[in-house]
DODODREN-167904 format. One record per residue (C-alpha): x, y, z; residue in one letter; residue number from 1. Coordinates in steps of 0.5 Angstrom, whole numbers. Layout:
BEGIN
- east / north / up / fipa / vofi
- X / Y / Z / A / NUM
...
This chain:
BEGIN
- east / north / up / fipa / vofi
- 186 / 65 / -15 / X / 1
- 181 / 61 / -17 / X / 2
- 175 / 64 / -13 / X / 3
- 175 / 72 / -11 / X / 4
- 178 / 74 / -5 / X / 5
- 172 / 77 / -2 / X / 6
- 168 / 71 / -3 / X / 7
- 173 / 67 / 1 / X / 8
- 174 / 72 / 6 / X / 9
- 166 / 73 / 7 / X / 10
- 165 / 65 / 7 / X / 11
- 171 / 64 / 12 / X / 12
- 168 / 69 / 16 / X / 13
- 161 / 66 / 16 / X / 14
- 163 / 59 / 17 / X / 15
- 167 / 62 / 23 / X / 16
- 161 / 65 / 26 / X / 17
- 157 / 59 / 25 / X / 18
- 162 / 55 / 29 / X / 19
- 162 / 60 / 34 / X / 20
- 155 / 60 / 35 / X / 21
- 155 / 52 / 35 / X / 22
- 150 / 51 / 29 / X / 23
- 151 / 44 / 26 / X / 24
- 146 / 45 / 20 / X / 25
- 146 / 52 / 16 / X / 26
- 146 / 54 / 9 / X / 27
- 152 / 56 / 5 / X / 28
- 149 / 57 / -2 / X / 29
- 141 / 59 / -3 / X / 30
- 139 / 55 / -10 / X / 31
- 134 / 61 / -12 / X / 32
- 129 / 59 / -17 / X / 33
- 125 / 65 / -19 / X / 34
- 121 / 61 / -25 / X / 35
- 121 / 54 / -28 / X / 36
- 120 / 56 / -35 / X / 37
- 125 / 54 / -39 / X / 38
- 127 / 55 / -47 / X / 39
- 130 / 48 / -47 / X / 40
- 128 / 41 / -46 / X / 41
- 134 / 38 / -44 / X / 42
- 135 / 30 / -44 / X / 43
- 138 / 30 / -36 / X / 44
- 133 / 35 / -33 / X / 45
- 128 / 33 / -28 / X / 46
- 125 / 40 / -27 / X / 47
- 121 / 40 / -33 / X / 48
- 118 / 33 / -30 / X / 49
- 117 / 35 / -23 / X / 50
- 114 / 41 / -24 / X / 51
- 110 / 40 / -31 / X / 52
- 103 / 43 / -27 / X / 53
- 107 / 49 / -24 / X / 54
- 112 / 51 / -30 / X / 55
- 108 / 58 / -31 / X / 56
- 108 / 60 / -24 / X / 57
- 114 / 65 / -21 / X / 58
- 116 / 68 / -15 / X / 59
- 115 / 76 / -14 / X / 60
- 121 / 80 / -13 / X / 61
- 119 / 81 / -6 / X / 62
- 118 / 74 / -5 / X / 63
- 125 / 72 / -8 / X / 64
- 129 / 78 / -3 / X / 65
- 125 / 75 / 3 / X / 66
- 127 / 68 / 2 / X / 67
- 134 / 71 / 1 / X / 68
- 134 / 75 / 8 / X / 69
- 130 / 69 / 11 / X / 70
- 136 / 64 / 9 / X / 71
- 142 / 68 / 11 / X / 72
- 147 / 64 / 6 / X / 73
- 152 / 69 / 4 / X / 74
- 152 / 66 / -4 / X / 75
- 146 / 66 / -8 / X / 76
- 145 / 62 / -14 / X / 77
- 140 / 64 / -19 / X / 78
- 137 / 58 / -23 / X / 79
- 131 / 55 / -25 / X / 80
- 129 / 54 / -31 / X / 81
- 132 / 59 / -35 / X / 82
- 133 / 65 / -30 / X / 83
- 133 / 70 / -36 / X / 84
- 126 / 69 / -38 / X / 85
- 124 / 72 / -31 / X / 86
- 122 / 79 / -32 / X / 87
- 125 / 82 / -26 / X / 88
- 132 / 78 / -26 / X / 89
- 136 / 84 / -27 / X / 90
- 133 / 88 / -21 / X / 91
- 133 / 81 / -17 / X / 92
- 141 / 81 / -19 / X / 93
- 142 / 88 / -17 / X / 94
- 138 / 88 / -11 / X / 95
- 142 / 81 / -9 / X / 96
- 149 / 85 / -10 / X / 97
- 146 / 91 / -6 / X / 98
- 145 / 86 / 0 / X / 99
- 152 / 84 / -1 / X / 100
- 151 / 77 / -3 / X / 101
- 155 / 73 / -8 / X / 102
- 151 / 72 / -14 / X / 103
- 152 / 66 / -19 / X / 104
- 147 / 67 / -25 / X / 105
- 146 / 60 / -28 / X / 106
- 144 / 60 / -36 / X / 107
- 144 / 56 / -42 / X / 108
- 146 / 62 / -45 / X / 109
- 141 / 63 / -51 / X / 110
- 139 / 70 / -48 / X / 111
- 145 / 72 / -45 / X / 112
- 149 / 76 / -50 / X / 113
- 143 / 80 / -51 / X / 114
- 142 / 81 / -43 / X / 115
- 150 / 83 / -42 / X / 116
- 149 / 90 / -43 / X / 117
- 143 / 90 / -37 / X / 118
- 147 / 86 / -32 / X / 119
- 151 / 90 / -27 / X / 120
- 159 / 89 / -27 / X / 121
- 161 / 87 / -20 / X / 122
- 166 / 82 / -17 / X / 123
- 160 / 79 / -13 / X / 124
- 157 / 77 / -20 / X / 125
- 159 / 70 / -23 / X / 126
- 155 / 68 / -30 / X / 127
- 155 / 60 / -29 / X / 128
- 154 / 57 / -36 / X / 129
- 151 / 50 / -38 / X / 130
- 156 / 47 / -42 / X / 131
- 156 / 39 / -43 / X / 132
- 161 / 37 / -48 / X / 133
- 163 / 40 / -55 / X / 134
- 158 / 42 / -61 / X / 135
- 155 / 35 / -62 / X / 136
- 154 / 32 / -55 / X / 137
- 152 / 39 / -52 / X / 138
- 147 / 40 / -58 / X / 139
- 144 / 33 / -57 / X / 140
- 143 / 33 / -50 / X / 141
- 140 / 40 / -50 / X / 142
- 136 / 38 / -56 / X / 143
- 137 / 44 / -61 / X / 144
- 143 / 44 / -66 / X / 145
- 147 / 50 / -66 / X / 146
- 147 / 52 / -58 / X / 147
- 154 / 50 / -57 / X / 148
- 156 / 56 / -62 / X / 149
- 151 / 61 / -59 / X / 150
- 154 / 59 / -52 / X / 151
- 161 / 60 / -54 / X / 152
- 160 / 66 / -57 / X / 153
- 156 / 69 / -51 / X / 154
- 162 / 67 / -47 / X / 155
- 167 / 70 / -51 / X / 156
- 163 / 77 / -51 / X / 157
- 162 / 76 / -43 / X / 158
- 169 / 76 / -42 / X / 159
- 171 / 81 / -47 / X / 160
- 166 / 86 / -43 / X / 161
- 169 / 84 / -36 / X / 162
- 164 / 79 / -33 / X / 163
- 167 / 73 / -29 / X / 164
- 165 / 67 / -32 / X / 165
- 164 / 60 / -30 / X / 166
- 161 / 54 / -33 / X / 167
- 157 / 48 / -31 / X / 168
- 159 / 41 / -34 / X / 169
- 155 / 35 / -32 / X / 170
- 158 / 28 / -33 / X / 171
- 153 / 23 / -36 / X / 172
- 154 / 15 / -37 / X / 173
- 156 / 17 / -45 / X / 174
- 160 / 23 / -43 / X / 175
- 167 / 22 / -47 / X / 176
- 173 / 24 / -42 / X / 177
- 178 / 26 / -48 / X / 178
- 172 / 30 / -51 / X / 179
- 171 / 34 / -44 / X / 180
- 178 / 35 / -43 / X / 181
- 178 / 38 / -50 / X / 182
- 172 / 42 / -48 / X / 183
- 176 / 45 / -42 / X / 184
- 182 / 46 / -46 / X / 185
- 178 / 51 / -51 / X / 186
- 175 / 54 / -45 / X / 187
- 181 / 55 / -42 / X / 188
- 184 / 59 / -48 / X / 189
- 178 / 63 / -48 / X / 190
- 180 / 65 / -40 / X / 191
- 174 / 62 / -37 / X / 192
- 174 / 63 / -29 / X / 193
- 172 / 57 / -27 / X / 194
- 170 / 50 / -29 / X / 195
- 165 / 46 / -24 / X / 196
- 164 / 39 / -26 / X / 197
- 159 / 34 / -23 / X / 198
- 156 / 27 / -24 / X / 199
- 149 / 27 / -26 / X / 200
- 143 / 25 / -21 / X / 201
- 138 / 20 / -23 / X / 202
- 132 / 24 / -23 / X / 203
- 125 / 20 / -24 / X / 204
- 122 / 21 / -30 / X / 205
- 129 / 22 / -34 / X / 206
- 132 / 16 / -38 / X / 207
- 136 / 12 / -33 / X / 208
- 141 / 10 / -38 / X / 209
- 144 / 17 / -38 / X / 210
- 146 / 16 / -31 / X / 211
- 152 / 13 / -28 / X / 212
- 153 / 8 / -22 / X / 213
- 158 / 10 / -16 / X / 214
- 163 / 5 / -19 / X / 215
- 163 / 9 / -26 / X / 216
- 163 / 16 / -23 / X / 217
- 170 / 14 / -19 / X / 218
- 172 / 11 / -26 / X / 219
- 170 / 17 / -30 / X / 220
- 173 / 22 / -25 / X / 221
- 179 / 19 / -24 / X / 222
- 181 / 20 / -31 / X / 223
- 178 / 27 / -31 / X / 224
- 182 / 29 / -26 / X / 225
- 188 / 25 / -26 / X / 226
- 192 / 32 / -27 / X / 227
- 187 / 36 / -23 / X / 228
- 192 / 43 / -23 / X / 229
- 192 / 43 / -31 / X / 230
- 185 / 47 / -31 / X / 231
- 182 / 52 / -27 / X / 232
- 177 / 47 / -23 / X / 233
- 172 / 51 / -18 / X / 234
- 170 / 44 / -15 / X / 235
- 175 / 43 / -10 / X / 236
- 181 / 37 / -10 / X / 237
- 178 / 34 / -4 / X / 238
- 171 / 33 / -7 / X / 239
- 175 / 30 / -13 / X / 240
- 178 / 26 / -8 / X / 241
- 171 / 24 / -6 / X / 242
- 169 / 22 / -13 / X / 243
- 175 / 18 / -14 / X / 244
- 173 / 14 / -8 / X / 245
- 179 / 16 / -4 / X / 246
- 175 / 20 / 1 / X / 247
- 168 / 19 / 5 / X / 248
- 164 / 24 / 6 / X / 249
- 156 / 24 / 8 / X / 250
- 151 / 28 / 5 / X / 251
- 149 / 35 / 8 / X / 252
- 143 / 36 / 4 / X / 253
- 141 / 42 / 8 / X / 254
- 147 / 46 / 6 / X / 255
- 144 / 48 / -1 / X / 256
- 137 / 49 / 0 / X / 257
- 132 / 51 / -6 / X / 258
- 127 / 56 / -6 / X / 259
- 122 / 56 / -12 / X / 260
- 115 / 58 / -13 / X / 261
- 112 / 52 / -10 / X / 262
- 116 / 53 / -3 / X / 263
- 122 / 51 / 0 / X / 264
- 124 / 44 / -3 / X / 265
- 125 / 39 / 2 / X / 266
- 130 / 35 / 3 / X / 267
- 135 / 38 / -3 / X / 268
- 136 / 40 / -10 / X / 269
- 135 / 33 / -12 / X / 270
- 130 / 30 / -8 / X / 271
- 123 / 33 / -8 / X / 272
- 118 / 30 / -2 / X / 273
- 115 / 36 / 1 / X / 274
- 115 / 44 / 0 / X / 275
- 115 / 48 / 6 / X / 276
- 112 / 55 / 7 / X / 277
- 118 / 58 / 10 / X / 278
- 126 / 56 / 11 / X / 279
- 125 / 55 / 19 / X / 280
- 120 / 50 / 17 / X / 281
- 125 / 47 / 12 / X / 282
- 130 / 46 / 17 / X / 283
- 126 / 44 / 23 / X / 284
- 121 / 39 / 20 / X / 285
- 125 / 36 / 15 / X / 286
- 127 / 29 / 17 / X / 287
- 134 / 30 / 15 / X / 288
- 137 / 23 / 18 / X / 289
- 132 / 19 / 13 / X / 290
- 136 / 22 / 7 / X / 291
- 143 / 20 / 4 / X / 292
- 147 / 14 / 1 / X / 293
- 145 / 8 / 6 / X / 294
- 138 / 11 / 8 / X / 295
- 134 / 13 / 2 / X / 296
- 135 / 8 / -4 / X / 297
- 134 / 14 / -9 / X / 298
- 141 / 17 / -6 / X / 299
- 145 / 11 / -7 / X / 300
- 148 / 13 / -13 / X / 301
- 148 / 20 / -12 / X / 302
- 155 / 24 / -11 / X / 303
- 153 / 31 / -13 / X / 304
- 157 / 37 / -11 / X / 305
- 151 / 40 / -8 / X / 306
- 150 / 35 / -3 / X / 307
- 157 / 33 / -2 / X / 308
- 162 / 39 / -3 / X / 309
- 159 / 43 / 3 / X / 310
- 161 / 37 / 7 / X / 311
- 168 / 38 / 5 / X / 312
- 168 / 45 / 7 / X / 313
- 164 / 44 / 14 / X / 314
- 169 / 38 / 16 / X / 315
- 175 / 42 / 14 / X / 316
- 181 / 41 / 19 / X / 317
- 187 / 45 / 19 / X / 318
- 191 / 40 / 15 / X / 319
- 186 / 40 / 9 / X / 320
- 185 / 48 / 10 / X / 321
- 192 / 49 / 9 / X / 322
- 191 / 45 / 3 / X / 323
- 185 / 48 / 0 / X / 324
- 189 / 55 / 1 / X / 325
- 195 / 53 / -3 / X / 326
- 190 / 50 / -8 / X / 327
- 186 / 57 / -9 / X / 328
- 192 / 61 / -10 / X / 329
- 195 / 56 / -15 / X / 330
- 190 / 57 / -20 / X / 331
- 193 / 56 / -27 / X / 332
């Protein structure tokens, strides 16, 4: 299977409950950023631009757990910044697992190998590792030589120790698709558990020449996913159909809410217009109808998985559901 059985069951049960209750807008994944501190300055990162005045601020462990309870999403992605720089990160992961959340711990892998002995072995924990190309490309985008080798060594160690490991790859204008395919082939050889891939978002203050237009996204992802069953993608084939221009989906910006030291980020992981003090305020006070392609010019080229993959899940009909079930069971 591409996803753990427990995750599929819990997510399916959660969706059925929300539909039964008649809720139109609800979270699927909480993006929890306990700190914006990072040990890198990546070319495509918007966080170091947006939060330059508050980079040293962090959430307390109690604030993190309160936010998780307040939101109620079954999946929590612990991100940042670099979460392994957050002092109580190991306690945070343990507490999230105790709450029976499915946890994705996102990391650039610099500190990962040393951290492995302190991380719990659990079917609910996935290590999500940032990897944007083979060595020259990855090291250039992250701004430090040797990081690709460090990352591959950490992945090998994590797999050897029994962790579930996925990678997160961002596609930029100059991303070379044969190179990305070679990367995925190497990761497949290492026994990677999932490959998340998504086009980059044009963050303000970041060099605009890095980013793709929608037409360029369709072209690159048509090449990348021509043989979608060859690799163990975490992104669904329906989302890939959207990226290739074969389907239309509206954005669901509320489905992946972001909590960070400044508050609840509104409206989404990419755009920052306000920070609200509570999740309830985020949901009730954000003018959701003002955002998305065709409504906000900042959204014009966006096809990010965090906004559109939830729409795929929310709008499943029985035919698409059966298709995704077969896809989930047919992992290479």
